[in-house]
C-alpha positions in Angstrom: -57.6 -75.6 -36.9 -54.7 -76.2 -34.4 -53.8 -72.5 -34.4 -57.6 -71.5 -34.0 -57.9 -73.9 -31.1 -54.7 -72.5 -29.5 -56.1 -69.0 -30.0 -59.3 -69.9 -28.2 -57.5 -71.4 -25.4 -55.2 -68.3 -24.9 -58.4 -66.1 -25.0 -60.1 -68.3 -22.4 -57.0 -68.1 -20.1 -56.9 -64.3 -20.5 -60.5 -64.0 -19.6 -60.1 -65.9 -16.6 -57.1 -63.9 -15.6 -58.9 -60.7 -16.2 -62.0 -61.9 -14.2 -59.8 -63.0 -11.2 -58.2 -59.6 -10.8 -59.7 -57.2 -8.4 -61.5 -54.4 -10.4 -60.4 -50.9 -9.8 -62.3 -49.4 -7.2 -63.9 -52.6 -6.0 -64.3 -53.4 -2.3 -61.3 -55.3 -0.9 -61.3 -58.0 1.5 -60.3 -56.5 4.8 -60.5 -59.6 6.9 -63.1 -58.0 9.2 -66.5 -59.3 10.1 -69.3 -58.0 7.5 -70.4 -54.6 8.7 -67.1 -53.4 10.1 -64.4 -51.1 8.5 -61.0 -49.7 9.3 -61.6 -46.1 10.1 -58.8 -44.6 8.2 -60.3 -46.2 5.0 -63.4 -44.1 5.6 -62.3 -40.9 7.4 -59.6 -39.0 5.5 -56.9 -37.5 7.7 -58.1 -38.9 10.9 -55.4 -39.4 13.6 -55.1 -42.7 15.6 -53.4 -43.1 18.9 -54.8 -46.5 20.3 -53.6 -46.3 23.9 -54.7 -50.0 24.6 -52.1 -51.1 22.0 -49.5 -49.3 23.9 -48.4 -49.7 27.5 -49.5 -46.1 28.4 -52.8 -46.9 29.8 -54.5 -47.5 33.2 -53.3 -51.1 33.3 -49.7 -50.1 32.3 -49.3 -52.8 29.5 -50.7 -53.6 26.2 -54.5 -55.1 26.5 -55.6 -58.5 25.2 -56.9 -58.5 21.8 -55.0 -55.4 20.3 -52.7 -57.1 18.0 -52.0 -54.0 15.7 -52.6 -50.2 16.1 -55.6 -50.5 14.0 -58.8 -48.5 14.5 -62.1 -50.4 13.7 -65.6 -49.4 13.8 -69.1 -50.6 12.5 -69.5 -49.0 9.0 -72.3 -46.6 10.1 -70.2 -45.2 12.9 -67.3 -44.5 10.8 -69.3 -42.8 8.1 -70.8 -40.6 10.9 -67.5 -39.7 12.0 -66.5 -38.8 8.5 -69.1 -36.0 8.8 -67.6 -34.9 12.1 -64.1 -34.8 10.6 -65.3 -32.7 7.7 -66.9 -30.1 9.8 -63.9 -29.8 12.0 -61.5 -29.6 9.0 -63.3 -26.5 7.8 -61.8 -24.6 10.8 -58.3 -26.2 11.0 -59.1 -28.9 13.3 -59.5 -32.6 13.3 -60.1 -35.8 15.3 -57.7 -38.2 17.1 -59.2 -41.4 18.3 -58.1 -43.2 21.5 -60.1 -46.3 21.2 -62.9 -47.7 18.9 -64.0 -51.2 18.6 -62.7 -53.1 21.7 -62.8 -56.9 21.9 -64.8 -58.6 24.8 -61.6 -60.1 26.1 -60.1 -56.7 26.6 -63.1 -55.7 28.7 -62.8 -59.0 30.5 -59.2 -58.1 31.3 -60.3 -54.7 32.7 -62.7 -56.3 35.0 -60.1 -58.8 36.3 -57.7 -55.9 36.8 -60.2 -53.9 38.9 -60.8 -56.7 41.0 -57.0 -56.9 41.9 -57.1 -54.0 44.5 -53.3 -54.3 45.1 -52.4 -53.5 41.4 -52.2 -49.7 41.7 -49.0 -48.9 39.9 -50.9 -46.5 37.5 -53.1 -44.8 40.1 -51.1 -41.6 40.4 -51.9 -40.9 36.7 -55.2 -42.3 36.0 -57.2 -42.4 39.2 -55.6 -40.4 41.8 -58.8 -39.3 43.4 -60.7 -42.6 43.2 -60.2 -45.8 45.2 -59.6 -48.8 43.0 -62.3 -50.7 44.9 -64.8 -48.1 43.9 -64.2 -48.2 40.1 -67.3 -50.6 39.6 -69.5 -48.7 41.9 -68.6 -45.3 40.2 -69.2 -46.7 36.7 -65.7 -46.5 35.5 -65.4 -50.1 34.9 -68.1 -52.3 33.7 -68.5 -56.0 32.6 -70.0 -54.9 29.4 -68.9 -52.1 27.1 -70.4 -50.3 24.1 -67.1 -50.5 22.5 -67.5 -54.2 22.1 -70.6 -53.5 20.0 -68.5 -51.6 17.4 -70.1 -48.2 17.5 -68.6 -46.4 20.4 -65.5 -44.3 20.2 -63.2 -42.4 22.5 -61.6 -39.3 20.9 -60.7 -35.7 20.9 -59.9 -32.5 18.9 -56.6 -31.8 17.4 -55.2 -28.5 15.9 -54.0 -28.9 12.4 -50.8 -26.7 12.1 -49.8 -27.1 8.5 -46.4 -28.9 8.5 -46.2 -29.0 12.2 -47.4 -32.1 14.2 -51.2 -32.0 15.1 -51.7 -31.0 18.6 -54.4 -32.0 21.0 -56.7 -29.3 22.4 -56.5 -29.0 26.2 -59.6 -30.7 27.4 -58.8 -30.2 31.1 -57.9 -33.8 31.8 -56.1 -36.6 29.8 -58.0 -39.7 28.1 -59.1 -42.3 30.8 -58.7 -39.9 33.7 -61.1 -41.5 36.3 -62.7 -38.8 38.5 -65.2 -35.9 38.4 -63.0 -33.6 36.5 -63.4 -35.8 33.3 -67.3 -35.4 33.5 -68.1 -33.2 30.3 -69.7 -30.4 32.3 -67.3 -30.5 35.3 -66.6 -27.1 36.6 -63.4 -28.4 38.2 -61.6 -27.5 34.9 -61.3 -24.1 33.4 -63.7 -22.3 31.1 -61.5 -22.9 27.8 -61.4 -26.6 28.3 -65.2 -26.7 28.9 -65.7 -24.7 25.8 -63.7 -27.2 23.8 -65.6 -30.2 25.4 -68.9 -28.4 24.3 -67.7 -28.1 20.7 -66.6 -31.8 20.7 -70.1 -32.7 22.0 -72.1 -30.7 19.7 -70.4 -31.7 16.5 -70.5 -35.3 17.6 -74.4 -35.0 18.5 -74.8 -33.3 15.1 -73.7 -36.4 13.4 -75.8 -38.9 15.3 -73.6 -39.7 18.6 -74.6 -39.4 22.1 -72.2 -38.5 25.0 -71.5 -40.2 28.3 -72.0 -38.2 31.4 -68.8 -39.2 33.0 -66.2 -39.2 30.1 -65.9 -36.2 27.9 -64.2 -38.4 25.3 -66.8 -41.1 25.1 -69.5 -41.3 22.5 -71.9 -43.9 21.0 -73.8 -43.9 17.7 -77.6 -43.5 18.1 -79.3 -46.4 16.5 -76.2 -48.4 16.6 -76.3 -51.5 14.1 -75.3 -54.2 16.7 -77.0 -53.1 20.0 -77.1 -56.5 21.5 -73.9 -58.1 20.2 -70.6 -58.1 22.2 -67.9 -59.0 19.5 -64.6 -60.5 20.4 -62.6 -60.6 17.2 -59.0 -59.3 17.6 -57.9 -55.8 16.5 -55.4 -56.3 13.8 
């Protein structure tokens, strides 16, 4: 009787252990709010270069809320990007993301920076032809951003060269260059960069994204799941 009781206790403990272990293939807790995912978990082979996690951006230092070089989007936006990546991969191309979900605290920091007209240390690289006092008026800085809703992404196309590092295609300007040259249809850049911008726009639109008229790299998912919510959880 004692042996049978011990056996039952052992089997009961074993059952509890099995039930407490993650099932293979089961969803894992990412620590993100419901509805958000890490893009690299959804889009195979995508390259990430979060400029606001580094000091190479128009402020010249890491941005508030970027605690890790992690790329986050609403699940629907990430799944749409998977289709874009698959289409490009067929031709030896792929995507590189500069920014995706952006905490509202980062947007607030951009606004405060833009109001300080004396801080122009990165002007020569990012806005040489625009006076800083005009960044609001010309719609390069705003108090609200689609990025904080989780379905807006800044990206470009890269060439996949086998064992060589992936190279960004020449789009005529760098990311976050404030000026008419960055408008998707600008004729201030050559025909080849315009053609590459058209390719990016066409493949993004095919998978449900809409472009922004002043930034060739900026796209927002149509029918985004959180159109009225500005999130502020950190990127980590």
